[in-house]
N, C-alpha and C positions, 0 to 999 in steps of 0.2 A: 504494500500500500504506500503510495506516494503521499507525503504530508508536507504542507507548507510550514514554514517556521513561524507559527503564530502562537505556539503554546506559552510563550513568554508574555504575551499580551493578555491582560486581564479583561475578559468580557464583563459587561455590565448586566447584572441580573435584572435591574429595574427596567432595562430595555429588551429583556427576553433574548439576549444575544447567545447564540450557539453557532460557532463557526464551523463550516464544512472544512474537512482536512484531507479528503480523499480526491485526488486529481482525476482519477478515472470516473468517479461519480459526477464530478463537475462537468467533465467533457461529455458524458452521456446525457446530462440534463440539457446542455446547449444543443447537442445533436438532435435530441428528440423534439426541440422547438422548431426545427426545420426553417431557419431564417433564410429569406430570399433577399437578393440585392435590392437596396433602396427602401426596405421596410423601416418603419419608425419604431425602434425598440426602447422600452422603458424597463429598467431593473429596479425593483423595490428592495431596499435593505441589502446593499452589496457587501456590507461589512468590510473585510480586508481584501475583497476583490477575487475571491475564489472562483466564482462563476464569471465575473466580469472579464477575467483574463481570457477565457475561451469565447465569450461573446465578441470581444474585440478582434478575434481571429475571423469572425464571420461577417462583421459589419462595422462601419464607422458611424452609423446613424444610431448612436446609443446615448441615452441620458440615464443617470442613476440618481435615485432619491435616497438619501442617507441622513438620519437624524443626528447621529453621534458625530460631534465636531472632530474628535480624535481620528475617527475612521475617515472622515473627509480629508483631513490633512494627509493621512497615509495614502489614500487613493490618489490624491493630487500629485504626490511625490512618485508613486509607483506607476501611474498611467498619465503622463503629461498630455494635456489636451483633452482629457476626458471631461465631458460636461457633467458636473456634480451639482446637485440641488440639495443644499443642507436644510432640510425641512421635514416636518412630520408628513408622511404620505397622506394621512387622513385629513390634513388641512391644506393639501396642495391643489391648486387649480389645474386639473388635468387638461382642460381645454387649451390652456396656455402652452402645453407641451406639443401641440399639433403643429406640423409645418404647413399644412393646408387643410381646409375643411373636408376635402375629398379623401384624405389619407388618414385612416384610423390607426390608433395605437395598438401595439402588441406588447403585453406585459409579462415579465418573468421575475421570479424571485424566491428566495428562501425567507419566508416571512415569519415574524415572531409568533410563537404559539399563543401568547396572551392577547393578541389582537387579530387573530385569524379571521373571525367572523366579521368584525367591522371592515376589514380590508376587502374581503370577498364581496360583501354586500355593497361596498362603495364601488367596486369594479362593475357589479351588476347594474347599479343605478346610473353608471356612466357608459352603459353599453352603446349609446348612440355614437360615441367617439372611440370606443375600445372594441377591436375586432375579436381578440381572444386573450387568454392568460394561461400561463403554465406556472404553477406554484408548488412549493414544497411545504406540506402541512402535516400535522399529526395524523397518523394512520387512522385513528378512530374518527376524526373529523372527516377525512376523505371517504370513509365508509358511510357516514351519515349523508354526505352530499350525493353519493351515487346509489343510495339504498333504494330498493324496490318496495312496492306496497306489500303489507303483511309482515314486513321485517321490523323488528323493534327499533332499528336505527332510522327508519323512515320518518321524516318530519318536515318541518318548515323549509330547511335548506334543500332537501331532496326535491320538493315540489317547485319552489320558486326558481331555483337555479336550472331546473330542467324544463321550465316553461319560458323563462326569459333567456334561455340559452340551452346548451347541452353540456353534459359532463362525462368525463372519462378518467378512470384510474389508470395511471401508468405504473412505473416500477417502484418498488419499495426501497427505502434507504435506511440501513441499520443505524441505530443509535451510536454504534461504535465509530461512525464516520464523522462525529462532531467533537468539538472542544468548546466548552465542557460537555461531557457526555450527558444527554438528557435521559429521562426515565422511560421514554417511549420511543418507538420507531417512527419514521416518517414515511410519507408517500408523495410521489409526484402526481399531481392532478391537473387535468387539462379542462379549461372552460372555454367553450366556443359560443360567443354571443351572436355570431352570424346565423346560428341555427335556432333562432327564437320562434316560439309559437304564439307570441303575444298578439299577433294579428287575429287570433281566434277569440280574444277577450273583448267583451263589450266595454268593460271598465277596469283598467289595470289596477288602479288603487283599491277598488272594491274587491277585486280578486285577492290582493295581498291581505286585505283586512279579513276576508273569509278564511283564508288559509291559516293565518296567525291565530284567529279565534278558535278554529277547529282543533288545532293542536295545543291550545292553551292549557288544557288539563287532559293528558293522554288517556286516562282511564274512563273519561266521561264519554257518553254518546254524543253524536252531533247535536241532538236536540238540546242537551244540557250545555254543551259548549257554545252554541250559537244563540241561545235564548235571550241574551242581553243585547243583541243587535237589533231588536225590534223589527223582525222580518216575518213574512208569511212563509214559513219553512215548507209548507205543503207544496208550494209552487216549484220547489226544486226537483220533485219527482224522484228524489233519492231517499232511501230508507233512513229516517232520522234516528233509528235505533242502532245504526252502525257506528263504529269509531273511526276517527279520521285516518288512522294508519291503514285502514282497509280500502280506502278510496284510491283509485288510479288517478293519474294526472288528468286523463280525459274526463273522468267523473268530477273532479274538482272544477275544471273549466266549465263543464255543463251546469253544475250546481250554481256557480257564481253568476253565470250568464242568465240563468232563470230567476235568480233572486234579486238581481240588481234593478 
């Protein structure tokens, strides 16, 4: 296993920093993203540049967003000319990263475990300007995102991310490939916002509201979960005695369209 010399650098627990140390994994991550010439690539949380190094072998159209000032200085010294944005990704104006309105962003990154959900949903909410994203996240979160109906892991992310895009689990990354070593394994996940089904929805915000309410209390029936929304539930033509985790994505779409 090839390792970068970063073990002497102390990661900040407050920022959820776990640095990749396996060059083969980094290379595989970049190769899986299949970067084409001219594409506008954004890397979230480059850290010490483990993935950045291989991204720069594929493209010069790369911007990295890094919150840690020490990491920004390190990146600036290691990769002269790299466009580094020293900012919290969750507070970054993503539209300002576009080179033209016609060219959508492609996003890649090893994101902090403690803000995985906010980052993923922010990408989804900016799908008009983001084509796709390939992220390294906790194995269990990846399973929730790609879960099927009837599975205990099936929930809000499974439905929303597969309506406003499509999801795919790629390869697993062992906890042994990081410094410091986390308690869980990771997984590369691919989100394609170009494969959205949102044109099937009568009201996108209402759909999100229905999905969130339905999974609000997992053991409750739909009748009990949705009762506070003041809706005529019989219009849905879905058995309100069922639980949210039993509904397919098509059924969620159908239910929301009939209730709105």
